[in-house]
C-alpha positions as a Markdown table, in Angstrom:
| # | Residue | x | y | z |
|---|---|---|---|---|
| 1 | Met | -20.9 | -23.4 | -23.0 |
| 2 | Ser | -17.6 | -24.5 | -21.5 |
| 3 | Glu | -16.5 | -23.1 | -18.0 |
| 4 | Phe | -13.0 | -22.7 | -19.2 |
| 5 | Arg | -11.3 | -21.4 | -22.4 |
| 6 | Ile | -7.5 | -22.2 | -23.5 |
| 7 | Glu | -5.0 | -19.4 | -23.4 |
| 8 | Lys | -1.4 | -19.5 | -24.4 |
| 9 | Asp | 1.8 | -18.1 | -23.2 |
| 10 | Ser | 5.5 | -18.6 | -23.7 |
| 11 | Met | 5.1 | -21.9 | -21.4 |
| 12 | Gly | 2.3 | -23.3 | -23.4 |
| 13 | Glu | -1.5 | -23.9 | -23.1 |
| 14 | Ile | -3.5 | -23.5 | -19.9 |
| 15 | Lys | -7.0 | -23.3 | -18.9 |
| 16 | Val | -8.5 | -20.1 | -17.8 |
| 17 | Pro | -12.0 | -19.5 | -16.5 |
| 18 | Ala | -14.2 | -18.4 | -19.5 |
| 19 | Asn | -15.3 | -15.3 | -17.9 |
| 20 | Ala | -11.9 | -14.1 | -16.7 |
| 21 | Leu | -10.5 | -10.9 | -18.1 |
| 22 | Tyr | -7.2 | -12.3 | -17.1 |
| 23 | Ser | -5.2 | -14.6 | -19.0 |
| 24 | Ala | -2.4 | -17.5 | -18.9 |
| 25 | Gln | 0.2 | -15.8 | -16.6 |
| 26 | Thr | -2.4 | -14.8 | -13.9 |
| 27 | Gln | -3.9 | -18.4 | -14.0 |
| 28 | Arg | -0.5 | -19.9 | -13.6 |
| 29 | Ala | 0.2 | -17.8 | -10.4 |
| 30 | Val | -3.3 | -18.8 | -9.1 |
| 31 | Glu | -2.3 | -22.5 | -9.3 |
| 32 | Asn | 1.1 | -21.9 | -8.1 |
| 33 | Phe | 0.3 | -20.0 | -5.0 |
| 34 | Pro | -2.7 | -21.4 | -3.0 |
| 35 | Ile | -1.3 | -20.1 | 0.2 |
| 36 | Ser | -3.3 | -17.7 | 2.3 |
| 37 | Gly | -6.2 | -16.5 | 0.4 |
| 38 | Ile | -5.0 | -13.0 | 1.2 |
| 39 | Thr | -5.1 | -10.9 | -1.9 |
| 40 | Phe | -3.9 | -7.3 | -2.6 |
| 41 | Ser | -6.1 | -4.6 | -1.3 |
| 42 | Thr | -8.4 | -2.4 | -3.6 |
| 43 | Glu | -6.0 | 0.6 | -2.9 |
| 44 | Phe | -3.1 | -1.2 | -4.2 |
| 45 | Ile | -4.8 | -2.5 | -7.3 |
| 46 | Gln | -6.2 | 1.1 | -7.7 |
| 47 | Ala | -2.5 | 2.4 | -7.7 |
| 48 | Val | -1.4 | 0.0 | -10.2 |
| 49 | Ala | -4.2 | 1.1 | -12.5 |
| 50 | Tyr | -3.1 | 4.7 | -12.0 |
| 51 | Ile | 0.5 | 3.6 | -13.1 |
| 52 | Lys | -0.6 | 1.9 | -16.1 |
| 53 | Lys | -3.0 | 4.8 | -17.1 |
| 54 | Ala | 0.0 | 7.2 | -16.6 |
| 55 | Cys | 2.6 | 5.1 | -18.5 |
| 56 | Ala | 0.2 | 4.6 | -21.5 |
| 57 | Glu | -0.5 | 8.6 | -21.7 |
| 58 | Ala | 3.1 | 9.3 | -21.2 |
| 59 | Asn | 4.3 | 6.9 | -24.0 |
| 60 | Ala | 1.5 | 8.6 | -26.1 |
| 61 | Glu | 3.0 | 12.0 | -25.6 |
| 62 | Leu | 6.4 | 10.5 | -26.4 |
| 63 | Gly | 5.0 | 9.1 | -29.7 |
| 64 | Leu | 5.6 | 5.7 | -28.7 |
| 65 | Leu | 2.0 | 4.2 | -28.6 |
| 66 | Glu | -0.9 | 4.7 | -30.9 |
| 67 | Ala | -3.7 | 7.1 | -29.8 |
| 68 | Asp | -6.5 | 4.9 | -30.2 |
| 69 | Val | -4.7 | 2.0 | -28.1 |
| 70 | Val | -3.8 | 4.6 | -25.4 |
| 71 | Glu | -7.3 | 6.0 | -25.2 |
| 72 | Val | -8.9 | 2.4 | -24.4 |
| 73 | Ile | -5.9 | 1.6 | -22.0 |
| 74 | Ala | -6.8 | 4.6 | -20.1 |
| 75 | Ala | -10.4 | 3.7 | -20.0 |
| 76 | Ala | -9.9 | 0.2 | -18.9 |
| 77 | Cys | -7.8 | 1.6 | -16.1 |
| 78 | Asp | -10.3 | 4.0 | -15.0 |
| 79 | Glu | -12.7 | 1.1 | -14.8 |
| 80 | Val | -10.1 | -0.8 | -12.6 |
| 81 | Ile | -9.7 | 2.4 | -10.5 |
| 82 | Ser | -13.3 | 2.6 | -10.0 |
| 83 | Gly | -13.5 | -0.8 | -8.5 |
| 84 | Lys | -15.5 | -2.3 | -11.3 |
| 85 | His | -13.3 | -5.3 | -11.8 |
| 86 | Asp | -11.9 | -6.0 | -8.4 |
| 87 | Gly | -12.9 | -9.8 | -8.8 |
| 88 | Gln | -10.3 | -10.0 | -11.6 |
| 89 | Phe | -7.3 | -9.8 | -9.2 |
| 90 | Pro | -7.4 | -13.1 | -7.5 |
| 91 | Leu | -3.7 | -13.6 | -6.8 |
| 92 | Asp | -2.2 | -14.5 | -3.2 |
| 93 | Ile | 0.1 | -11.9 | -1.8 |
| 94 | Phe | 2.6 | -14.7 | -1.0 |
| 95 | Gln | 3.9 | -15.0 | -4.5 |
| 96 | Thr | 7.0 | -14.2 | -6.7 |
| 97 | Gly | 8.9 | -11.6 | -4.6 |
| 98 | Ser | 8.9 | -9.1 | -7.4 |
| 99 | Gly | 5.1 | -8.9 | -7.6 |
| 100 | Thr | 5.6 | -10.0 | -11.5 |
| 101 | Ser | 2.4 | -12.1 | -11.2 |
| 102 | Thr | 0.3 | -9.1 | -10.0 |
| 103 | Asn | 1.9 | -6.9 | -12.7 |
| 104 | Met | 1.0 | -9.3 | -15.3 |
| 105 | Asn | -2.5 | -9.8 | -13.7 |
| 106 | Ala | -3.1 | -6.1 | -14.2 |
| 107 | Asn | -1.6 | -6.0 | -17.7 |
| 108 | Glu | -3.9 | -8.8 | -18.8 |
| 109 | Val | -7.1 | -7.5 | -17.4 |
| 110 | Ile | -6.4 | -4.1 | -18.7 |
| 111 | Ala | -5.4 | -5.4 | -22.2 |
| 112 | Thr | -8.4 | -7.7 | -22.4 |
| 113 | Arg | -10.8 | -4.9 | -21.5 |
| 114 | Ala | -9.2 | -2.4 | -23.7 |
| 115 | Thr | -9.4 | -4.8 | -26.6 |
| 116 | Gln | -13.3 | -5.2 | -25.6 |
| 117 | Leu | -13.5 | -1.5 | -25.8 |
| 118 | Leu | -11.8 | -1.2 | -29.2 |
| 119 | Ala | -14.4 | -3.6 | -30.5 |
| 120 | Glu | -17.1 | -1.7 | -29.0 |
| 121 | Lys | -16.0 | 1.4 | -31.0 |
| 122 | Gly | -16.0 | -0.6 | -34.2 |
| 123 | Val | -12.4 | -1.5 | -34.5 |
| 124 | Ala | -12.6 | -5.1 | -35.2 |
| 125 | Gly | -9.7 | -7.4 | -35.2 |
| 126 | Lys | -7.1 | -5.1 | -33.4 |
| 127 | Lys | -5.8 | -6.4 | -30.0 |
| 128 | Val | -4.4 | -4.7 | -27.0 |
| 129 | His | -1.4 | -6.7 | -26.0 |
| 130 | Pro | -0.5 | -7.0 | -22.2 |
| 131 | Asn | 3.2 | -6.7 | -22.5 |
| 132 | Asp | 3.6 | -4.8 | -26.0 |
| 133 | His | 1.2 | -2.1 | -25.1 |
| 134 | Val | -0.1 | -2.0 | -21.4 |
| 135 | Asn | 3.3 | -2.9 | -20.1 |
| 136 | Phe | 5.3 | -0.9 | -22.8 |
| 137 | Gly | 8.3 | 0.8 | -21.2 |
| 138 | Gln | 7.7 | -0.9 | -17.7 |
| 139 | Ser | 9.0 | -3.8 | -15.6 |
| 140 | Ser | 7.3 | -5.4 | -12.8 |
| 141 | Asn | 10.5 | -4.3 | -10.9 |
| 142 | Asp | 9.5 | -0.6 | -11.1 |
| 143 | Val | 5.8 | -1.1 | -11.3 |
| 144 | Ile | 5.3 | -2.8 | -8.0 |
| 145 | Pro | 7.5 | -0.7 | -5.8 |
| 146 | Thr | 5.8 | 2.4 | -7.5 |
| 147 | Ala | 2.6 | 1.0 | -6.6 |
| 148 | Ile | 3.6 | 0.4 | -3.0 |
| 149 | Arg | 4.5 | 4.1 | -2.7 |
| 150 | Val | 1.4 | 5.7 | -4.7 |
| 151 | Ala | -1.0 | 3.5 | -2.5 |
| 152 | Ala | 0.5 | 4.2 | 0.7 |
| 153 | Val | 0.8 | 8.1 | 0.2 |
| 154 | Met | -2.8 | 8.1 | -0.9 |
| 155 | Ala | -4.0 | 6.2 | 2.0 |
| 156 | Ala | -2.1 | 8.2 | 4.4 |
| 157 | Asn | -3.3 | 11.5 | 3.1 |
| 158 | Asn | -7.0 | 10.5 | 2.4 |
| 159 | Asn | -7.6 | 8.3 | 5.5 |
| 160 | Leu | -4.8 | 8.3 | 8.1 |
| 161 | Ile | -3.9 | 11.7 | 8.7 |
| 162 | Pro | -7.8 | 12.8 | 8.9 |
| 163 | Ser | -8.5 | 9.9 | 11.3 |
| 164 | Leu | -5.7 | 10.9 | 13.6 |
| 165 | Lys | -6.8 | 14.7 | 13.5 |
| 166 | Val | -10.3 | 13.5 | 14.5 |
| 167 | Leu | -8.9 | 11.6 | 17.6 |
| 168 | His | -6.6 | 14.6 | 18.4 |
| 169 | Asp | -9.7 | 17.0 | 18.4 |
| 170 | Ala | -11.8 | 14.7 | 20.5 |
| 171 | Phe | -9.1 | 14.6 | 23.1 |
| 172 | Leu | -9.0 | 18.4 | 23.2 |
| 173 | Ala | -12.8 | 18.8 | 23.4 |
| 174 | Lys | -13.3 | 16.1 | 26.0 |
| 175 | Gly | -10.3 | 17.8 | 28.0 |
| 176 | Lys | -12.0 | 21.3 | 27.7 |
| 177 | Glu | -15.3 | 19.8 | 28.9 |
| 178 | Tyr | -13.7 | 18.6 | 32.0 |
| 179 | Ala | -11.0 | 21.4 | 32.6 |
| 180 | His | -12.3 | 22.1 | 36.0 |
| 181 | Val | -11.7 | 18.5 | 37.3 |
| 182 | Val | -8.5 | 17.8 | 39.3 |
| 183 | Lys | -7.5 | 14.0 | 39.6 |
| 184 | Thr | -4.7 | 12.1 | 41.1 |
| 185 | Gly | -1.8 | 11.9 | 39.1 |
| 186 | Arg | 0.1 | 8.7 | 38.8 |
| 187 | Thr | 3.8 | 7.6 | 38.3 |
| 188 | His | 4.9 | 4.2 | 38.5 |
| 189 | Leu | 1.1 | 3.3 | 38.7 |
| 190 | Met | 1.3 | 4.9 | 42.3 |
| 191 | Asp | -0.4 | 8.2 | 43.5 |
| 192 | Ala | 1.5 | 11.2 | 42.6 |
| 193 | Met | 0.8 | 15.0 | 42.3 |
| 194 | Pro | -2.6 | 16.1 | 41.0 |
| 195 | Val | -3.3 | 17.0 | 37.4 |
| 196 | Thr | -6.3 | 18.1 | 35.6 |
| 197 | Ile | -8.2 | 16.0 | 33.1 |
| 198 | Glu | -7.5 | 18.8 | 30.6 |
| 199 | Gln | -3.8 | 18.5 | 31.2 |
| 200 | Glu | -3.8 | 14.7 | 30.9 |
| 201 | Phe | -5.8 | 14.7 | 27.8 |
| 202 | Ser | -3.8 | 17.2 | 26.4 |
| 203 | Gly | -0.8 | 14.9 | 26.5 |
| 204 | Tyr | -2.7 | 12.4 | 24.5 |
| 205 | Ala | -3.5 | 15.1 | 21.9 |
| 206 | Arg | 0.2 | 16.0 | 21.7 |
| 207 | Gln | 1.0 | 12.5 | 21.0 |
| 208 | Leu | -1.3 | 12.4 | 18.1 |
| 209 | Ala | -0.1 | 15.7 | 16.7 |
| 210 | Leu | 3.4 | 14.6 | 16.8 |
| 211 | Gly | 2.1 | 11.1 | 15.2 |
| 212 | Ile | 0.7 | 13.3 | 12.4 |
| 213 | Glu | 4.0 | 15.1 | 11.9 |
| 214 | Arg | 5.9 | 11.9 | 11.8 |
| 215 | Val | 3.6 | 10.5 | 9.0 |
| 216 | Lys | 3.9 | 13.7 | 7.1 |
| 217 | Thr | 7.6 | 14.0 | 7.4 |
| 218 | Ala | 8.0 | 10.4 | 6.0 |
| 219 | Leu | 5.8 | 11.3 | 2.9 |
| 220 | Pro | 8.1 | 13.2 | 0.7 |
| 221 | Arg | 10.5 | 10.3 | 0.8 |
| 222 | Leu | 7.9 | 7.8 | 0.0 |
| 223 | Ser | 6.9 | 10.1 | -2.9 |
| 224 | Glu | 9.9 | 9.5 | -4.9 |
| 225 | Leu | 8.6 | 7.0 | -7.7 |
| 226 | Pro | 10.8 | 4.2 | -9.1 |
| 227 | Gln | 8.9 | 4.2 | -12.4 |
| 228 | Gly | 11.2 | 4.6 | -15.2 |
| 229 | Gly | 14.0 | 2.4 | -13.8 |
| 230 | Thr | 12.6 | -0.7 | -15.7 |
| 231 | Ala | 14.4 | -4.0 | -15.0 |
| 232 | Val | 17.5 | -2.9 | -12.9 |
| 233 | Gly | 17.4 | 0.9 | -12.7 |
| 234 | Thr | 19.1 | 1.7 | -15.9 |
| 235 | Gly | 15.8 | 2.5 | -17.6 |
| 236 | Ile | 16.4 | 0.0 | -20.5 |
| 237 | Asn | 13.7 | 0.1 | -23.2 |
| 238 | Thr | 12.4 | 3.3 | -21.7 |
| 239 | His | 12.5 | 6.9 | -22.9 |
| 240 | Pro | 14.5 | 9.2 | -20.6 |
| 241 | Asp | 11.6 | 11.4 | -20.0 |
| 242 | Phe | 9.3 | 8.6 | -19.1 |
| 243 | Gly | 9.7 | 8.5 | -15.4 |
| 244 | Arg | 9.1 | 12.3 | -14.9 |
| 245 | Leu | 6.1 | 12.1 | -17.0 |
| 246 | Val | 4.5 | 9.3 | -15.4 |
| 247 | Ala | 5.1 | 11.1 | -11.9 |
| 248 | Glu | 3.5 | 14.3 | -13.3 |
| 249 | Arg | 0.4 | 12.5 | -14.3 |
| 250 | Ile | 0.0 | 10.3 | -11.1 |
| 251 | Ser | 0.3 | 13.6 | -9.3 |
| 252 | Ala | -2.5 | 15.1 | -11.5 |
| 253 | Tyr | -4.7 | 12.1 | -11.1 |
| 254 | Thr | -4.4 | 12.0 | -7.2 |
| 255 | Gly | -4.2 | 15.5 | -6.5 |
| 256 | Leu | -0.8 | 14.7 | -4.4 |
| 257 | Ser | 2.8 | 15.4 | -5.2 |
| 258 | Phe | 4.9 | 12.6 | -6.6 |
| 259 | Arg | 8.5 | 12.8 | -8.4 |
| 260 | Glu | 10.6 | 10.6 | -10.3 |
| 261 | Ala | 13.2 | 8.8 | -7.9 |
| 262 | Glu | 16.4 | 10.7 | -7.8 |
| 263 | Asn | 18.2 | 7.3 | -7.9 |
| 264 | His | 16.6 | 4.4 | -9.4 |
| 265 | Phe | 19.1 | 2.0 | -8.1 |
| 266 | Glu | 18.2 | 2.9 | -4.6 |
| 267 | Ala | 14.5 | 3.2 | -5.3 |
| 268 | Gln | 14.4 | -0.4 | -6.9 |
| 269 | Gly | 17.1 | -2.2 | -4.8 |
| 270 | Thr | 15.6 | -1.2 | -1.5 |
| 271 | Val | 12.4 | -0.6 | 0.3 |
| 272 | Asp | 13.9 | 1.7 | 2.6 |
| 273 | Ala | 11.3 | 4.6 | 2.2 |
| 274 | Pro | 8.4 | 2.0 | 3.1 |
| 275 | Val | 10.5 | 0.7 | 6.0 |
| 276 | Asp | 11.0 | 4.4 | 7.3 |
| 277 | Phe | 7.2 | 5.0 | 6.8 |
| 278 | Ser | 6.3 | 1.8 | 8.6 |
| 279 | Gly | 8.6 | 3.0 | 11.4 |
| 280 | Gln | 6.4 | 6.0 | 11.8 |
| 281 | Leu | 3.2 | 4.0 | 11.8 |
| 282 | Lys | 4.7 | 1.8 | 14.6 |
| 283 | Thr | 5.2 | 4.8 | 16.7 |
| 284 | Val | 1.7 | 6.0 | 16.0 |
| 285 | Ala | 0.7 | 2.4 | 17.3 |
| 286 | Val | 2.8 | 2.7 | 20.5 |
| 287 | Ser | 1.3 | 6.1 | 21.2 |
| 288 | Leu | -2.3 | 4.7 | 20.7 |
| 289 | Leu | -1.5 | 1.7 | 22.9 |
| 290 | Lys | -0.3 | 4.1 | 25.8 |
| 291 | Ile | -3.6 | 6.2 | 25.4 |
| 292 | Ser | -5.9 | 3.2 | 25.3 |
| 293 | Asn | -4.3 | 1.5 | 28.2 |
| 294 | Asp | -4.7 | 4.6 | 30.2 |
| 295 | Leu | -8.3 | 5.0 | 29.4 |
| 296 | Arg | -8.8 | 1.4 | 30.4 |
| 297 | Trp | -7.1 | 1.9 | 33.8 |
| 298 | Met | -9.2 | 5.0 | 34.4 |
| 299 | Asn | -12.3 | 3.1 | 33.5 |
| 300 | Ser | -11.4 | 0.1 | 35.6 |
| 301 | Gly | -13.8 | -1.2 | 38.2 |
| 302 | Pro | -16.1 | 0.5 | 38.4 |
| 303 | Asn | -16.2 | -0.1 | 42.1 |
| 304 | Ser | -13.0 | -2.1 | 42.7 |
| 305 | Gly | -10.8 | -0.2 | 40.2 |
| 306 | Leu | -9.9 | 3.3 | 39.6 |
| 307 | Gly | -13.4 | 4.3 | 38.4 |
| 308 | Glu | -12.4 | 7.8 | 37.4 |
| 309 | Ile | -14.1 | 7.7 | 34.0 |
| 310 | Gln | -17.0 | 5.8 | 32.7 |
| 311 | Leu | -16.5 | 4.7 | 29.0 |
| 312 | Ala | -19.8 | 4.2 | 26.9 |
| 313 | Pro | -21.6 | 1.0 | 27.7 |
| 314 | Leu | -21.7 | -0.5 | 24.2 |
| 315 | Gln | -22.3 | -4.2 | 24.8 |
| 316 | Pro | -22.7 | -6.9 | 27.3 |
| 317 | Gly | -19.2 | -7.7 | 28.5 |
| 318 | Ser | -19.7 | -11.5 | 29.6 |
| 319 | Ser | -21.7 | -14.3 | 28.7 |
| 320 | Ile | -21.8 | -15.7 | 32.3 |
| 321 | Met | -21.7 | -12.3 | 34.5 |
| 322 | Pro | -24.7 | -10.3 | 34.0 |
| 323 | Gly | -24.4 | -6.5 | 33.9 |
| 324 | Lys | -20.8 | -6.6 | 33.1 |
| 325 | Val | -19.4 | -4.2 | 30.5 |
| 326 | Asn | -16.0 | -4.1 | 29.3 |
| 327 | Pro | -13.7 | -1.4 | 27.4 |
| 328 | Val | -14.2 | -3.1 | 24.0 |
| 329 | Ile | -13.1 | -0.2 | 21.9 |
| 330 | Glu | -9.9 | 0.1 | 23.7 |
| 331 | Glu | -9.3 | -3.7 | 23.6 |
| 332 | Ser | -9.9 | -3.5 | 19.9 |
| 333 | Thr | -7.4 | -0.5 | 19.5 |
| 334 | Asn | -4.9 | -2.5 | 21.4 |
| 335 | Met | -5.2 | -5.4 | 19.0 |
| 336 | Ile | -5.0 | -3.0 | 16.1 |
| 337 | Cys | -1.5 | -1.6 | 17.4 |
| 338 | Ala | -0.1 | -5.0 | 18.2 |
| 339 | Gln | -1.0 | -5.9 | 14.5 |
| 340 | Val | 0.8 | -2.8 | 13.2 |
| 341 | Ile | 3.9 | -3.3 | 15.4 |
| 342 | Gly | 3.9 | -7.0 | 13.9 |
| 343 | Asn | 3.6 | -5.6 | 10.5 |
| 344 | Asp | 6.5 | -3.4 | 11.0 |
| 345 | Ala | 8.6 | -6.2 | 12.0 |
| 346 | Thr | 7.7 | -8.0 | 8.9 |
| 347 | Ile | 8.4 | -5.0 | 6.7 |
| 348 | Ser | 11.8 | -4.4 | 8.3 |
| 349 | Ile | 12.7 | -8.1 | 7.7 |
| 350 | Ser | 11.6 | -7.6 | 4.0 |
| 351 | Gly | 13.9 | -4.5 | 3.8 |
| 352 | Ile | 16.9 | -6.6 | 4.8 |
| 353 | Asn | 16.3 | -9.0 | 1.9 |
| 354 | Gly | 16.8 | -6.4 | -0.8 |
| 355 | Asn | 19.6 | -8.0 | -2.8 |
| 356 | Phe | 21.7 | -6.0 | -5.3 |
| 357 | Glu | 19.1 | -4.3 | -7.8 |
| 358 | Leu | 15.8 | -5.6 | -6.4 |
| 359 | Asn | 14.0 | -6.3 | -3.3 |
| 360 | Val | 12.2 | -9.6 | -3.6 |
| 361 | Met | 9.7 | -9.2 | -0.8 |
| 362 | Leu | 7.7 | -6.5 | -2.3 |
| 363 | Pro | 4.2 | -8.1 | -2.1 |
| 364 | Val | 4.2 | -8.7 | 1.7 |
| 365 | Val | 5.7 | -5.1 | 2.0 |
| 366 | Ala | 2.8 | -3.8 | 0.1 |
| 367 | His | 0.2 | -5.8 | 2.1 |
| 368 | Asn | 1.5 | -5.1 | 5.5 |
| 369 | Leu | 2.1 | -1.3 | 5.1 |
| 370 | Leu | -1.4 | -0.8 | 3.5 |
| 371 | Glu | -2.9 | -2.9 | 6.1 |
| 372 | Ser | -1.2 | -0.9 | 9.0 |
| 373 | Ile | -2.3 | 2.4 | 7.4 |
| 374 | Arg | -6.0 | 1.2 | 7.1 |
| 375 | Leu | -6.1 | -0.3 | 10.6 |
| 376 | Leu | -4.8 | 2.8 | 12.3 |
| 377 | Ala | -7.2 | 5.0 | 10.2 |
| 378 | Asn | -10.1 | 3.1 | 11.2 |
| 379 | Gly | -9.1 | 2.5 | 14.7 |
| 380 | Ala | -8.3 | 6.1 | 15.6 |
| 381 | Ala | -11.5 | 7.2 | 14.0 |
| 382 | Asn | -13.5 | 4.6 | 15.8 |
| 383 | Leu | -11.8 | 5.4 | 19.1 |
| 384 | Ala | -12.8 | 9.0 | 18.7 |
| 385 | Lys | -16.3 | 8.4 | 17.9 |
| 386 | Met | -17.2 | 5.3 | 20.0 |
| 387 | Ser | -15.2 | 6.1 | 23.2 |
| 388 | Val | -13.3 | 9.4 | 23.6 |
| 389 | Ser | -16.4 | 11.5 | 22.7 |
| 390 | Lys | -18.6 | 9.6 | 24.9 |
| 391 | Ile | -16.5 | 9.6 | 28.1 |
| 392 | Val | -18.1 | 10.7 | 31.3 |
| 393 | Val | -15.9 | 11.8 | 34.1 |
| 394 | Arg | -16.9 | 10.8 | 37.4 |
| 395 | Glu | -16.1 | 13.8 | 39.4 |
| 396 | Ala | -17.4 | 12.6 | 42.8 |
| 397 | Val | -15.2 | 9.6 | 42.7 |
| 398 | Ile | -12.1 | 11.7 | 41.6 |
| 399 | Gln | -12.8 | 14.4 | 44.3 |
| 400 | Gln | -12.9 | 11.6 | 47.2 |
| 401 | Met | -9.5 | 9.9 | 45.8 |
| 402 | Val | -7.8 | 13.6 | 45.6 |
| 403 | Ser | -8.9 | 14.4 | 49.3 |
| 404 | Lys | -7.1 | 11.1 | 50.5 |
| 405 | Asn | -4.0 | 11.3 | 48.3 |
| 406 | Pro | -1.1 | 11.5 | 50.8 |
| 407 | Ile | 1.2 | 12.7 | 48.1 |
| 408 | Leu | -0.5 | 16.1 | 48.3 |
| 409 | Val | 1.7 | 16.7 | 51.3 |
| 410 | Thr | 4.6 | 17.5 | 48.8 |
| 411 | Ala | 3.2 | 21.1 | 48.5 |
| 412 | Leu | 4.1 | 21.6 | 52.1 |
| 413 | Asn | 7.7 | 20.7 | 51.6 |
| 414 | Pro | 8.8 | 24.4 | 51.3 |
| 415 | Ile | 6.9 | 25.1 | 54.5 |
| 416 | Ile | 7.5 | 22.3 | 56.9 |
| 417 | Gly | 10.3 | 20.4 | 55.4 |
| 418 | Tyr | 10.7 | 17.1 | 53.6 |
| 419 | Asp | 11.0 | 14.8 | 56.9 |
| 420 | Leu | 7.8 | 16.0 | 58.7 |
| 421 | Ala | 5.9 | 16.0 | 55.4 |
| 422 | Ala | 6.8 | 12.3 | 55.0 |
| 423 | Lys | 5.6 | 11.6 | 58.6 |
| 424 | Ile | 2.2 | 13.3 | 57.8 |
| 425 | Ala | 1.8 | 11.4 | 54.5 |
| 426 | Lys | 2.5 | 8.1 | 56.2 |
| 427 | Arg | 0.3 | 8.6 | 59.0 |
| 428 | Ala | -2.7 | 9.8 | 56.8 |
| 429 | Phe | -2.2 | 6.8 | 54.6 |
| 430 | Ala | -2.0 | 4.4 | 57.7 |
| 431 | Glu | -5.2 | 5.8 | 59.4 |
| 432 | Asp | -7.0 | 6.4 | 55.9 |
| 433 | Arg | -7.7 | 9.8 | 56.7 |
| 434 | Ala | -7.7 | 13.1 | 54.8 |
| 435 | Leu | -4.2 | 14.5 | 54.6 |
| 436 | Lys | -5.4 | 17.9 | 55.9 |
| 437 | Asp | -6.7 | 16.7 | 59.1 |
| 438 | Val | -3.6 | 15.0 | 60.0 |
| 439 | Ala | -1.6 | 18.0 | 59.1 |
| 440 | Leu | -3.7 | 20.0 | 61.5 |
| 441 | Glu | -2.7 | 17.8 | 64.3 |
| 442 | Met | 1.0 | 17.5 | 63.4 |
| 443 | Thr | 1.9 | 21.3 | 62.4 |
| 444 | Asp | 1.4 | 24.6 | 63.6 |
| 445 | Leu | -0.4 | 25.5 | 60.4 |
| 446 | Ser | -4.1 | 26.9 | 60.5 |
| 447 | Glu | -6.8 | 25.4 | 58.6 |
| 448 | Glu | -6.9 | 28.4 | 56.4 |
| 449 | Glu | -3.1 | 28.0 | 55.6 |
| 450 | Leu | -3.5 | 24.3 | 54.9 |
| 451 | Asp | -6.6 | 24.9 | 52.7 |
| 452 | Lys | -4.4 | 27.3 | 50.8 |
| 453 | Ala | -1.5 | 25.3 | 50.5 |
| 454 | Leu | -3.2 | 21.9 | 49.9 |
| 455 | Asp | -5.4 | 23.3 | 47.0 |
| 456 | Pro | -5.1 | 20.8 | 44.3 |
| 457 | Ile | -6.0 | 23.0 | 41.4 |
| 458 | Lys | -3.1 | 25.4 | 42.5 |
| 459 | Met | -0.7 | 22.3 | 42.4 |
| 460 | Thr | -1.6 | 21.7 | 38.8 |
| 461 | Ala | -0.2 | 25.0 | 37.9 |
| 462 | Gly | 3.3 | 24.2 | 39.0 |
| 463 | Gly | 5.8 | 26.5 | 40.8 |
| 464 | Phe | 5.5 | 27.0 | 44.7 |
| 465 | Thr | 2.2 | 27.1 | 46.6 |
| 466 | Glu | 1.8 | 29.8 | 49.3 |
């Protein structure tokens, strides 16, 4: 039996793998774009299948496709959605800028499988056509940008937002566990007034809460679907109600809220909504980088660094230094964030390259946007599970550092004045002594008065100390 079969399209004959569900146009793209080996994600292919199913059912409702054809198209789409045919989507993301190759890949796979399903039902000789049936009322120019939006909204709601919430809650829980611990605050990486572990971690939690808000506020703009604009936004060869019906069906399939684009020329001529959303993802990445680096600093040492916390010892840290343990989860998180920031730059450049009625960098936008969502979702969940929830605060180390923090003298400013306070701080630092001991020698304040004024926990409450 031959390993290939001969398929034909408008450009002639071509050999296609014998067991492939796809046909000529997909095979041409396989041969034309041997670039990276990076293919579209499962989430994206799933979104395309949702679109194809919704389009078929909308056309049936509008009386434009036969019921038996729509039934098998929908069934074939369900198989693609379930992941049954993941191996049938081999195309590189670095391809035609409209994503036409991938749209046709989906059309061919679904048409072939739908034809097989018709035969299994005993309908012999009837063929489902990739263009005339599966792609009816559509263009790659509205299918692919619609798929970007559907896939991104699904991934954000189902994965990213829940993962960020898990990390948010982990910081609140760990802060509450160590609410009694006062540590040295730092500005410019230098000793500053004290804060509690709970206060510091609450800042991280708030960053994540705001990140969730940023993601959520961008989703309504991303939920406007270009479908129904066809080639250039005019809706040529498409029923006027088609876009609305497709959006309603995709909403029903996914349990999320989608609507037809208010202006198809904007929705197809730009990727402004994905660019906007990517910008929010970049901000989340910046937040995670700040948080992750703080944890690395606090964990540093453990003897020659800050050593304020102990991150979970998860794996050996060196092939040559026995006993060394590194903050590997935080390092992984930092690399994730760097990738997301780089992805955002690519998406922004892609947005600039929207010319007239179509952006022609859609595949790379799709890949980078979905990769950023996936990386942030997995990274946040992993940081919560493998690091934050396992943090142990080294209370004795923190107490020792707080007692020698010369900046605590700030609390004496209202009592003895800035100039004398500065002299006390400098002497305490130079002699490596506790601030209280030096203040006893250089002021008329009693030990009781100093204990009251220099109580670190009081300083974390703000206002004046007494």
